[in-house]
C-alpha angles and dihedrals in degrees: 000000000000090000091049088052093050091043091061102262086114122027107329099215131029114250114261087228089056089052090049091050092051090047092054089050091053090051091052092050092046093049090053090045090050090058092049092051092045091054093050095266093304136109094241093133138095105274090187091061090046090056089056096045098045097065091050092048089050091052093048092051091045091053090046093051091048093049095046096035094220089150094062098073121103102253096211088060099044112158140164094291091056089052090051090052091052091050092049091050092049093048091048092050093047094050087049091052091051091048093049090049090052096047093047089059090064103027096033089204090156111042113235094359112150134132126200112246087231091059091050092050093046090048093050093053094045094046094049092048092046097048092048093044093049091055092046092048090050092048093051092045091051094048090047091053092047093050093046108112094009126129115269114285121260116235123228143169126226114218104213128045096200127104093286090053091051092049088050090051093050091045093053098042092045093054098087095195096055094076093202135148123206105218095188149322123256120213137164091213104103090199088066098042113106094019126106133240114197088342091309119120124234116226136192117250091249088074091071099096132136091254093052092046095050093043092053093037091233113180103174140034114200119201109215106171115129098188097051122123120223091249092053090048091053091051094050095043092049089054090062108027090098091060117098091250138103113247117219136173140212115233122240117278091249089063095053115113110255088340094302128109115236124203089233090064095061100099137178116268106261125224088244087072092060099051110121098241134072117250115268114241123195126191106222097205093127091048094059091059095038092057097042108131092342130142104232128194126199118191115200085024095161095054129095097274097025095056093048087050089054092047091053094041091053090067092063132082099255125151098230137349120212113195115195125190137143092214100094099186094046090048092049090051090051090048093053092045093053092046089052091050089053100254116132106151096097137090119219111209122190105213148130116240090215088065098089095183093053091046091048089053089054094048091047092049103042104023098210120215095195130029125194105195108201100142111119148121106255111169108111101205094044092049090048087063095040106040094154091055088048091055094046094056105027098038109020094034091049088047093054094052091043094051093049091047087055095045095048092042097240108192096224136012118190118194123204107219132165141230088250088076090069111094088340121218096180143047095253095054093044092053090052089049091051090050091052089050093050090051089052089053095052088046089070094054113052151014097274113105108227114201130180129204121201125189144145135255118328118226113241096004120142110287097006123138101254097061088045091053091048090054092049092049091051089054091049097257159216102209111219120220119176096216133006090229101042115128136188141188114237139196133167122257093249089051093052091047091050089053090053093050094044091048089052091052098045099036118109093185134282098043130131106206118203133184129240090231096176119225124353118250124238108234092210089057090046090056094049092049092050089052091051095047089055088062091251133119128238123250097359097060101020128012130208117230122204107219101178131251115308121233110290095006122141126212091220127026120216133209097198129045124222108282095027124117132183135240121203125245131200088272114069094215095051123073136177116234111227098214128202120264117262134192097257098193093047095045093048092051091052093048090048088053091048092053098043102039121094093232099163093158112090096220093052092051093047095043090056089047092054089051091054094044107035093183090060103110115170118234127203088345143122087245093064085094089071090060096046094097111087119248124224113216124172089357093301130110118230138158090219129072114252126203122220118235110254131206113255 
């Protein structure tokens, strides 16, 4: 019954007035006990005087408690600040008692009222100890009742013995339903090692060995260091990912809810935290001015990149935002998300970019000033099987939007491309490269500034490798990797979106912007780290299966094609690709033919694509047969494609 009451089936929290009444009762008892102690544990004192003094002392303490508010704290969550409040209240009441005694000597407003200074001091000490102890006893009793009948506690270590680590400890131990035991703190500060915090020992990081973890049955290590850089975090996490523990992290203070850490905010360390490059930060000062009072359109606005573009654009002072996507459910989800976040100045449109009539109506109705074109088919194996569909959306669809942007004199058109467009080996990459080339053709003809952004794989996007690995781990494995040596460049969705927005702001037309994405990541290492972060072992718990390269897949992605160079921008992480010269009239004619011809046979579609993009050489694909004939370049036969040297 008591447990039901404490659990909230009765009144969830004790009334503050009840706490105040108990505190006054403790004061009364402590004052009487002070007299008994003062007179050598006897009653050899004037009880009649005590009966006069006690009500005055109770009133003084009552006023002190009301002023300080020490009775307002939730007793079950008593902490250091509550003890401070009790101390301040006791000091204030004691000073008040001394003042009343001194004034009474001169004014004699209460006949015979006097209290020895020793009694006041003894009472102060007894009252402070009794009030603090009563709260502690209630807190311990409450926790014992809550833990009775629960499953055995899980043991964990907190990495960081600073203020954040202590707050994390208090949050975990005060959460009665967690059922956890903090075995110890880990800290690199040798001055703290060997000491105790709240009775919990501080260890050096060298203690985190497999033997120590197994002996103490530790299941989690929580990183709680606020002033740590991403690089330092990666180093520390990599030191313990081989241990059979789950690795979690406390978010930055600014992300705490109303300045307080909640247990639900302590999350597992994500694989993004272990990528071997620092996060890319972009100051969007140019974007603010570029978006001011503009009508902005985002195609593919419900996709991974498109939806993040929309989220970031919503924070600026634009006139109107048009979000176009053919995926009805995803667009609806985005619409509800934005409404809940307080954004309403946007127009969701269900539409297909291949539908030129529908797109023309939109352009005529909204007259966009900025277009961010993110609509595309992007899955390499699927597009390898469906080249005609890839051409329809990635080339013909892009051509439709580009032509309308040209016709309606849109100020800027920003195209979201991919590193797979560089020396493409698959249908998807080739269609994106053809789209880049068509945009370059139209750039020569009108007022619209056509800008291209090119970047690598996006962490967490639909169909990317990390969500796939997470699902495979949940099912118990194995993780599938196409080749043991395959590598990829990675960036987060917000980073990719920031690049697109910044490119749109800084672009003057005709540029291909690329990122300095650091070192490429080995997918095999990525898979192993994800297994370790899940608290499992490779290959004992989950194995990794090599499945072989998929049709059209490269071992290594590139951001620059042969013959391309880069020019710097004002941001050290953003560069402009200086692309090779192309025959614009000829290329445009071939692209027009590709889009309007009814080329339903795969080989015919791909053959024309290879004519448009000579560097497109199929890899591990049925279309490799189209490249089998040796090419003669510069008068020399070769089975490999060679690239002419271009003037810079």
